[in-house]
Backbone as a printed PyTorch tensor [residue, N CA C, xyz], in Angstrom:
tensor([[[ -3.9820,  12.4130,  28.5970],
         [ -2.9700,  11.1400,  27.5470],
         [ -3.5170,  10.8310,  26.4750]],

        [[ -2.5770,  10.2800,  25.4760],
         [ -2.8840,   9.9130,  24.4570],
         [ -3.4510,   8.2710,  24.6180]],

        [[ -4.5460,   7.9800,  23.9320],
         [ -4.6720,   6.8690,  23.7490],
         [ -4.3950,   6.5620,  22.1620]],

        [[ -3.2040,   5.3320,  22.3900],
         [ -3.1090,   5.1530,  20.8620],
         [ -3.8230,   3.7380,  20.5650]],

        [[ -4.7810,   3.2050,  21.4120],
         [ -5.8780,   2.3570,  20.6160],
         [ -7.0710,   2.7930,  20.1630]],

        [[ -7.0660,   4.6820,  20.3320],
         [ -8.2510,   4.9560,  19.7400],
         [ -8.0450,   4.9640,  18.2310]],

        [[ -9.1440,   4.5270,  17.4940],
         [ -8.9740,   4.4980,  15.9610],
         [ -8.6190,   5.6800,  15.0020]],

        [[ -8.9160,   6.5380,  15.5630],
         [ -8.7360,   8.2880,  15.0850],
         [ -7.0120,   8.0940,  14.7810]],

        [[ -6.0250,   7.2520,  15.5470],
         [ -4.8970,   7.2320,  15.3480],
         [ -4.1770,   6.5630,  14.0160]],

        [[ -5.3320,   5.3760,  14.0020],
         [ -4.9440,   4.6020,  12.6420],
         [ -5.3950,   5.4480,  11.0030]],

        [[ -5.7880,   6.3520,  11.6460],
         [ -6.1360,   7.2320,  10.2110],
         [ -4.8720,   8.0300,   9.9810]],

        [[ -4.1470,   8.4340,  10.9340],
         [ -2.5320,   9.1180,  10.9890],
         [ -1.3940,   7.9370,  10.1330]],

        [[ -1.9800,   6.8850,  11.0730],
         [ -0.9010,   5.7770,   9.9110],
         [ -0.9970,   5.9570,   8.9440]],

        [[ -1.9740,   5.4710,   8.3690],
         [ -2.3620,   5.3480,   7.0540],
         [ -1.9240,   6.6360,   5.9240]],

        [[ -2.1000,   7.7150,   6.8170],
         [ -1.5440,   8.8220,   6.4780],
         [ -0.0940,   9.1670,   6.4040]],

        [[  0.6980,   8.7730,   7.2310],
         [  1.8980,   8.3570,   7.3030],
         [  2.6600,   7.4240,   6.6090]],

        [[  2.0890,   6.2990,   5.9330],
         [  2.3950,   5.4160,   5.1570],
         [  2.4370,   6.0380,   3.7810]],

        [[  1.4830,   6.7010,   3.5130],
         [  1.1730,   7.2310,   2.2080],
         [  2.4370,   8.2670,   1.9790]],

        [[  2.7490,   9.2160,   3.0590],
         [  3.3410,  10.2750,   2.6480],
         [  4.8070,   9.3900,   2.8040]],

        [[  5.4460,   8.2990,   3.1200],
         [  6.3010,   8.1310,   3.2860],
         [  6.5680,   7.0930,   1.7010]],

        [[  5.6840,   6.4980,   1.5630],
         [  5.7530,   5.8810,   0.1220],
         [  5.8940,   6.7590,  -1.4410]],

        [[  5.1120,   7.8620,  -1.0040],
         [  5.3800,   9.3130,  -1.6270],
         [  6.8570,   9.9360,  -1.9580]],

        [[  7.2120,   9.9610,  -0.5190],
         [  8.6740,  10.4760,  -0.2850],
         [  9.2130,   9.7530,  -1.1710]],

        [[  9.5450,   8.1760,  -0.9020],
         [ 10.6450,   7.6490,  -1.2210],
         [ 10.4460,   7.6230,  -3.1840]],

        [[  9.1420,   7.3530,  -3.5330],
         [  8.8290,   7.2000,  -4.8920],
         [  9.5380,   8.6200,  -5.5010]],

        [[  9.1890,   9.8310,  -4.8780],
         [  9.7610,  10.8810,  -5.4770],
         [ 11.2050,  11.2070,  -5.5310]],

        [[ 12.3630,  10.4530,  -4.4650],
         [ 13.3200,  10.3450,  -4.4300],
         [ 14.0480,   9.3130,  -5.5760]],

        [[ 12.9380,   8.3930,  -5.6580],
         [ 13.7300,   7.3420,  -6.4640],
         [ 13.3270,   8.0040,  -8.2490]],

        [[ 12.1290,   8.6530,  -8.4270],
         [ 12.4560,   9.6050,  -9.8580],
         [ 13.4280,  10.2940,  -9.7590]],

        [[ 13.2200,  11.2730,  -8.8770],
         [ 14.2440,  12.2060,  -9.2940],
         [ 15.3210,  11.9920,  -9.2680]],

        [[ 16.1670,  10.8970,  -8.6820],
         [ 17.7470,  10.4610,  -9.1360],
         [ 17.4790,   9.3880, -10.0310]],

        [[ 16.8230,   8.8300, -10.1550],
         [ 16.4000,   7.9810, -11.4400],
         [ 17.5710,   6.7500, -10.8250]],

        [[ 17.0410,   6.0720, -10.2170],
         [ 17.9550,   4.9180,  -9.5920],
         [ 17.8460,   3.7370, -10.2550]],

        [[ 19.2630,   3.0720, -10.4040],
         [ 19.3110,   2.1070, -10.7470],
         [ 20.6780,   1.4070, -10.1760]],

        [[ 20.8630,   1.0380,  -8.7650],
         [ 21.6020,   0.7220,  -7.9300],
         [ 21.6590,  -0.7400,  -7.6820]],

        [[ 22.3790,  -1.4110,  -8.2210],
         [ 22.8830,  -2.4960,  -8.1270],
         [ 23.6930,  -3.1220,  -6.6810]],

        [[ 22.7950,  -3.5200,  -5.6540],
         [ 23.5670,  -3.5840,  -4.4690],
         [ 23.8360,  -4.7170,  -4.4330]],

        [[ 23.5510,  -5.6330,  -5.0250],
         [ 24.1730,  -7.3150,  -5.0110],
         [ 23.5700,  -8.0600,  -5.9810]],

        [[ 23.6100,  -8.7170,  -6.6880],
         [ 23.1370, -10.0680,  -7.0630],
         [ 21.9420, -10.5310,  -7.0820]],

        [[ 21.2660, -10.2370,  -5.5030],
         [ 20.0070, -10.3970,  -5.2880],
         [ 19.0040,  -8.9150,  -4.9470]],

        [[ 19.5490,  -8.0620,  -4.6120],
         [ 19.0330,  -7.0510,  -4.5420],
         [ 19.6640,  -5.9560,  -5.0380]],

        [[ 18.2830,  -4.7920,  -5.8240],
         [ 18.7990,  -3.9790,  -6.5050],
         [ 17.9420,  -2.8270,  -6.2410]],

        [[ 18.3990,  -1.3890,  -6.4690],
         [ 17.1140,  -0.2200,  -6.6370],
         [ 16.9660,   0.0660,  -7.6630]],

        [[ 15.5430,   0.3130,  -8.0630],
         [ 15.7110,   0.3380,  -9.6500],
         [ 14.3360,   1.7030,  -9.5740]],

        [[ 14.3210,   2.1550, -10.9070],
         [ 13.0950,   3.0190, -11.0090],
         [ 12.4070,   2.7040, -12.2440]],

        [[ 11.4770,   1.8350, -11.8150],
         [ 10.4730,   1.0220, -12.6810],
         [  9.2540,   1.8940, -12.9760]],

        [[  8.5010,   2.3590, -13.7520],
         [  7.0270,   2.6330, -14.0770],
         [  6.5530,   1.5530, -14.5870]],

        [[  5.7060,   1.1040, -13.6590],
         [  4.4110,  -0.5370, -13.5800],
         [  3.1080,   0.2230, -14.3500]],

        [[  2.5710,   0.2620, -15.4370],
         [  1.8270,   0.6260, -15.7690],
         [  0.3950,  -0.6160, -15.6240]],

        [[  0.9250,  -1.5930, -14.8840],
         [  0.0080,  -2.5210, -15.0360],
         [ -0.3030,  -2.7260, -13.3910]],

        [[ -0.9130,  -3.9820, -12.9480],
         [ -1.3120,  -4.3220, -11.4530],
         [  0.0440,  -4.9750, -11.5550]],

        [[ -0.4700,  -5.9530, -10.0530],
         [  0.9500,  -6.9010, -10.0580],
         [  1.5150,  -7.6090, -10.8930]],

        [[  3.0830,  -7.5450, -10.6870],
         [  3.6070,  -8.0780, -11.3300],
         [  4.0980,  -7.7240, -12.9960]],

        [[  2.9240,  -6.3630, -13.1010],
         [  3.0550,  -6.0500, -14.3780],
         [  1.8250,  -6.2520, -15.1450]],

        [[  1.1740,  -7.2580, -14.4520],
         [ -0.3410,  -7.9210, -15.3580],
         [ -1.2620,  -6.7770, -16.1110]],

        [[ -1.9010,  -6.7650, -17.0370],
         [ -3.0220,  -6.0790, -17.4930],
         [ -2.3360,  -4.2540, -18.1150]],

        [[ -1.1440,  -4.6190, -18.3510],
         [ -0.7840,  -3.4550, -18.8720],
         [ -1.8140,  -2.2330, -19.7980]],

        [[ -1.1880,  -1.2170, -18.8430],
         [ -2.4940,  -0.0530, -19.4590],
         [ -4.2930,  -0.2120, -19.6700]],

        [[ -4.2180,  -0.7920, -17.9510],
         [ -5.6010,  -0.5070, -17.8560],
         [ -5.9760,   0.2880, -16.3650]],

        [[ -4.8480,   1.3310, -16.9130],
         [ -5.2220,   2.3390, -15.6640],
         [ -6.1360,   2.7880, -14.7480]],

        [[ -7.6530,   3.2710, -15.7470],
         [ -8.9970,   2.9850, -15.4710],
         [ -9.4750,   2.3140, -14.9790]],

        [[ -9.0930,   1.3120, -14.8020],
         [ -9.9970,  -0.3070, -14.5140],
         [ -9.1580,  -0.2710, -12.8990]],

        [[ -7.6600,  -0.1630, -12.9770],
         [ -7.1010,  -0.1600, -11.4680],
         [ -7.5520,   0.9520, -10.7060]],

        [[ -8.0790,   2.3680, -11.3000],
         [ -8.3180,   3.7920, -10.3470],
         [ -9.6560,   3.4800, -10.3230]],

        [[-10.5700,   2.8020, -10.9680],
         [-11.8840,   2.7840, -10.2540],
         [-12.2820,   1.3240,  -9.2110]],

        [[-11.2770,   0.1560,  -9.3530],
         [-11.3740,  -0.6010,  -8.1880],
         [-10.5950,   0.2530,  -7.0420]],

        [[ -9.8850,   0.9420,  -7.0390],
         [ -9.0970,   1.0400,  -5.7350],
         [ -9.8910,   2.3950,  -5.4590]],

        [[-10.5970,   3.1030,  -6.1270],
         [-11.7650,   3.7510,  -5.4740],
         [-13.1710,   2.8920,  -4.6910]],

        [[-13.3250,   2.0680,  -5.2600],
         [-14.3940,   1.2580,  -4.5440],
         [-13.9040,   0.3890,  -3.4410]],

        [[-12.7300,   0.1140,  -3.3390],
         [-12.1310,  -0.6880,  -2.2090],
         [-12.3870,   0.2760,  -1.3320]],

        [[-12.0120,   1.4750,  -1.4170],
         [-11.3800,   2.7170,  -0.2330],
         [-12.8020,   3.0360,   0.0990]],

        [[-13.7480,   2.9570,  -0.6810],
         [-15.1830,   3.3160,  -0.4420],
         [-15.2700,   2.2330,   0.6120]],

        [[-15.5740,   1.1050,   0.4250],
         [-15.9240,  -0.1020,   1.3600],
         [-15.4930,   0.1560,   2.6370]],

        [[-13.7150,   0.1510,   2.4240],
         [-12.7260,   0.1650,   3.5040],
         [-13.4460,   1.2020,   4.7720]],

        [[-13.6360,   2.3150,   4.1860],
         [-14.2150,   3.7050,   5.0470],
         [-15.3170,   3.1870,   5.7340]],

        [[-16.6940,   2.9520,   4.7230],
         [-17.5040,   2.5490,   5.5690],
         [-17.4660,   1.5690,   6.5590]],

        [[-16.3980,   0.6280,   6.0540],
         [-16.7480,  -0.4380,   7.9330],
         [-15.5930,  -0.0590,   8.5420]],

        [[-14.6520,   0.9410,   8.1210],
         [-14.0630,   1.5310,   9.1220],
         [-14.7110,   2.0670,  10.9350]],

        [[-15.6290,   2.9130,  10.2830],
         [-16.6850,   3.5590,  11.2320],
         [-17.0980,   2.2470,  12.3650]],

        [[-17.7750,   1.3020,  11.9100],
         [-18.1030,  -0.0120,  12.3420],
         [-16.9320,  -0.1820,  13.3010]],

        [[-15.4500,  -0.8850,  13.4230],
         [-14.6720,  -1.2610,  14.2250],
         [-14.2330,  -0.4530,  15.6230]],

        [[-14.7940,  -1.4920,  15.9780],
         [-14.2540,  -1.5420,  17.5510],
         [-13.0210,  -1.2040,  17.8350]],

        [[-13.1120,   0.0760,  18.6120],
         [-11.1830,   0.5660,  18.9410],
         [-10.4940,  -0.6050,  19.5080]],

        [[-11.4860,  -1.6510,  20.6200],
         [-10.2800,  -2.5850,  20.8180],
         [ -9.7510,  -3.6890,  19.5670]],

        [[-10.1280,  -3.4560,  18.6510],
         [ -9.6100,  -4.7570,  17.5290],
         [ -8.7210,  -4.2900,  17.0690]],

        [[ -7.3700,  -3.9160,  17.9110],
         [ -6.0550,  -3.6180,  17.2070],
         [ -5.6510,  -4.1600,  16.1600]],

        [[ -5.2220,  -5.3730,  15.3040],
         [ -4.8600,  -6.1660,  14.9620],
         [ -5.8740,  -5.8250,  13.5270]],

        [[ -7.1360,  -5.9150,  13.4580],
         [ -7.8030,  -5.2850,  12.6650],
         [ -7.8720,  -4.0730,  12.0420]],

        [[ -7.6650,  -2.8930,  12.7150],
         [ -6.9510,  -1.6430,  12.8210],
         [ -5.7500,  -1.3050,  12.1740]],

        [[ -4.7280,  -2.4300,  12.3600],
         [ -3.4800,  -1.8340,  11.7340],
         [ -3.4990,  -2.3010,  10.3340]],

        [[ -4.2350,  -3.8390,  10.0400],
         [ -4.9320,  -4.2390,   8.9400],
         [ -5.5310,  -3.3830,   8.1740]],

        [[ -6.3850,  -2.6180,   8.5820],
         [ -7.0750,  -1.6090,   7.4710],
         [ -6.2910,  -0.2150,   7.3950]],

        [[ -4.9030,   0.1700,   8.5490],
         [ -4.1300,   1.8660,   8.4130],
         [ -3.1510,   1.1350,   7.0770]],

        [[ -2.2110,  -0.9160,   6.7450],
         [ -1.7340,  -0.4550,   6.0410],
         [ -2.2930,  -0.8560,   4.8440]],

        [[ -3.5640,  -1.7060,   4.5940],
         [ -4.4760,  -1.6120,   3.3460],
         [ -4.5390,  -0.2980,   2.7570]],

        [[ -4.9220,   0.7010,   3.5180],
         [ -5.6870,   2.0560,   3.1480],
         [ -4.3620,   2.6270,   2.6460]],

        [[ -3.2830,   2.9120,   3.7010],
         [ -1.9330,   3.5590,   3.5190],
         [ -1.2680,   3.2970,   1.9800]],

        [[ -1.6250,   1.9120,   2.0890],
         [ -1.2110,   0.7370,   0.1590],
         [ -1.7430,   1.4730,  -0.6090]],

        [[ -2.6090,   1.5770,  -0.7160],
         [ -3.9890,   1.2910,  -1.7040],
         [ -3.6470,   2.5910,  -1.7010]],

        [[ -3.8890,   3.8060,  -1.1320],
         [ -3.9320,   5.4460,  -1.4390],
         [ -2.4290,   5.6820,  -2.0650]],

        [[ -1.2470,   5.4210,  -1.5420],
         [ -0.2990,   5.1990,  -2.2300],
         [ -0.3520,   5.1310,  -3.6290]],

        [[ -0.4900,   4.0820,  -3.9010],
         [ -0.6890,   3.7900,  -5.4920],
         [ -1.1770,   4.0970,  -6.0400]],

        [[ -3.0680,   4.6300,  -5.8220],
         [ -3.4390,   5.2230,  -6.2320],
         [ -3.3750,   6.5310,  -6.5380]],

        [[ -2.7700,   7.0630,  -6.0940],
         [ -1.9060,   8.6250,  -5.9050],
         [ -0.8760,   8.8500,  -7.6510]],

        [[ -0.3460,   7.5930,  -7.1420],
         [  0.8980,   7.5640,  -8.2050],
         [ -0.1940,   7.2470,  -9.9940]],

        [[ -1.1640,   6.4080,  -9.6190],
         [ -2.2450,   6.1300, -11.0290],
         [ -2.7320,   7.7240, -11.6150]],

        [[ -3.3010,   8.2740, -10.3720],
         [ -3.8050,   9.4280, -11.1770],
         [ -2.8220,  10.6950, -11.8120]],

        [[ -1.5120,  10.7880, -10.6730],
         [ -1.5410,  11.6230, -10.9270],
         [  0.2430,  11.6420, -12.0380]],

        [[  0.4940,  10.0760, -12.2650],
         [  1.4580,  10.3790, -12.9300],
         [  1.2090,   9.0950, -13.7690]],

        [[  0.0000,   8.3640, -14.1460],
         [ -0.1840,   7.4490, -15.0520],
         [  0.5070,   5.8830, -14.9850]],

        [[  1.3120,   5.8090, -13.8220],
         [  1.8360,   4.7560, -13.9880],
         [  2.0620,   4.6200, -12.2080]],

        [[  2.4810,   3.2910, -11.6540],
         [  2.9120,   3.2360, -10.3640],
         [  4.7400,   3.2530, -10.4010]],

        [[  5.0650,   3.7850,  -9.4900],
         [  6.8100,   3.5400,  -9.5240],
         [  6.9160,   2.6900,  -8.3700]],

        [[  7.8940,   1.8380,  -9.1110],
         [  8.2570,   0.6910,  -8.4300],
         [  9.9810,   0.7580,  -8.0430]],

        [[ 10.3210,   0.1410,  -7.3040],
         [ 12.1240,   0.6070,  -6.9340],
         [ 12.7190,  -0.5110,  -5.8700]],

        [[ 12.4560,  -1.8220,  -5.3680],
         [ 12.5130,  -2.2810,  -4.5180],
         [ 12.6650,  -3.8170,  -5.3460]],

        [[ 13.8340,  -4.3030,  -5.5790],
         [ 13.9550,  -5.7780,  -6.8500],
         [ 14.9220,  -6.4680,  -6.3210]],

        [[ 14.3410,  -7.8070,  -5.8010],
         [ 14.8300,  -9.1310,  -5.6780],
         [ 15.3570,  -9.5140,  -7.0470]],

        [[ 16.0860, -10.6610,  -7.1110],
         [ 16.7170, -10.9660,  -8.3420],
         [ 15.4500, -11.8630,  -8.9160]],

        [[ 14.9680, -12.5670,  -7.3820],
         [ 13.5580, -13.6570,  -7.7760],
         [ 11.9950, -13.2770,  -7.9350]],

        [[ 11.8080, -11.6170,  -7.7720],
         [ 10.9190, -11.4650,  -7.9190],
         [ 10.7090, -10.0070,  -8.3450]],

        [[  9.8970,  -9.7810,  -8.7530],
         [  9.3140,  -8.2650,  -9.9130],
         [  9.2940,  -7.4640,  -8.7570]],

        [[  9.8620,  -6.1570,  -9.3950],
         [  9.8640,  -4.4290,  -8.1550],
         [  8.6480,  -4.9110,  -7.8690]],

        [[  8.9680,  -3.9090,  -6.5110],
         [  7.7620,  -3.3110,  -5.6310],
         [  8.0440,  -2.4230,  -4.6860]],

        [[  7.3950,  -1.4180,  -4.7140],
         [  7.4680,  -0.5920,  -3.4360],
         [  6.6900,  -0.4760,  -2.3640]],

        [[  6.8920,  -0.0590,  -1.4200],
         [  6.5360,   0.4620,   0.0510],
         [  5.1290,   0.1270,   0.1710]],

        [[  4.2820,   0.7510,  -0.8710],
         [  2.6750,   0.8500,  -0.6830],
         [  2.5430,  -0.6770,  -1.1280]],

        [[  3.0770,  -1.1840,  -2.1300],
         [  2.8060,  -2.6840,  -2.2950],
         [  3.2710,  -3.2990,  -0.9590]],

        [[  4.2320,  -3.2200,  -0.4340],
         [  4.2640,  -4.2120,   0.9840],
         [  3.7330,  -3.8270,   2.0470]],

        [[  2.6270,  -2.6900,   1.7490],
         [  2.0160,  -2.1890,   3.2070],
         [  0.3150,  -3.1690,   2.7040]],

        [[  0.0890,  -3.4150,   1.6520],
         [ -1.2390,  -3.7230,   1.0900],
         [ -0.7080,  -5.5420,   1.5340]],

        [[  0.3840,  -5.7970,   1.1270],
         [  0.0760,  -7.1480,   1.1050],
         [  0.2380,  -7.5440,   2.5330]],

        [[  1.1940,  -7.1660,   3.6860],
         [  0.7810,  -7.0800,   4.7090],
         [ -0.1810,  -7.4020,   5.3200]],

        [[ -1.0290,  -5.8790,   4.7990],
         [ -2.1470,  -5.6380,   5.2110],
         [ -3.5840,  -7.0620,   5.4650]],

        [[ -2.9250,  -7.2330,   3.9320],
         [ -4.1450,  -8.5100,   3.4840],
         [ -3.5500,  -9.3650,   4.4300]],

        [[ -2.6610,  -9.8380,   4.6640],
         [ -2.2160, -11.3190,   4.9200],
         [ -3.0880, -10.8600,   6.7030]],

        [[ -2.5810,  -9.7560,   7.0800],
         [ -3.2670,  -9.3320,   8.2290],
         [ -4.6410,  -9.9010,   8.8400]],

        [[ -5.0200,  -8.9940,   7.5840],
         [ -6.4920,  -9.3200,   7.9010],
         [ -7.6610, -10.0900,   7.8790]],

        [[ -6.0260, -11.4040,   6.6980],
         [ -7.2340, -12.2710,   6.5760],
         [ -6.8880, -13.5670,   7.7610]],

        [[ -5.7550, -12.9960,   8.5840],
         [ -5.4170, -13.9180,   9.8430],
         [ -6.5380, -13.2670,  11.1700]],

        [[ -7.2040, -12.1140,  11.1180],
         [ -8.0470, -11.3500,  12.1870],
         [ -9.4040, -11.7970,  11.7120]],

        [[ -9.8700, -12.2020,  10.2920],
         [-10.9010, -12.7060,   9.8470],
         [-11.1150, -14.5570,  10.0210]],

        [[ -9.6580, -14.7210,  10.4060],
         [ -9.6150, -16.4430,  10.5890],
         [ -9.7420, -16.6960,  12.1500]],

        [[ -9.6640, -15.6170,  13.0070],
         [ -9.7890, -15.7470,  13.9770],
         [-11.2740, -15.4430,  14.7120]],

        [[-11.9030, -16.2090,  14.6800],
         [-13.2960, -15.7990,  14.4520],
         [-13.4710, -15.0750,  16.0270]],

        [[-12.8350, -15.2380,  16.7200],
         [-13.1940, -14.8090,  18.3020],
         [-12.9020, -12.7020,  18.0600]],

        [[-11.7190, -12.6550,  17.4630],
         [-11.2990, -11.3760,  17.1940],
         [-12.1330, -10.5410,  16.3560]],

        [[-13.2180, -10.8540,  15.7070],
         [-14.3300, -10.1000,  14.5640],
         [-14.8460,  -9.1900,  15.5640]]])
């Protein structure tokens, strides 16, 4: 029987996040999307050469270096996580999947493809969402001392 608590499955979850993210980015890029669904929400094709909110435009090498360092640290600590720390493993999967999704863009495109746009927020993508949710979940896990 398959044990979905086995942390090997969480590597697969990260890979699935990367694949889903890259497939969506490819579709958005090929179709050159610019669909306004309402005054509140749009699907757009944006080349983000900066970090969150487009800050530090043009520092791709720095973002690649930081992502590689964070990835290395996360892989090192991943080996130390117990299988029964499900929330920690989920947060790790989300962060690694999101990190790799945007890292692939930075290395092979020279920019990150963003496509989800709300009228009150800068455009973002699935990888960004996974990173944010993963970090929030990780902070929650660390906040709960008994779960570390």
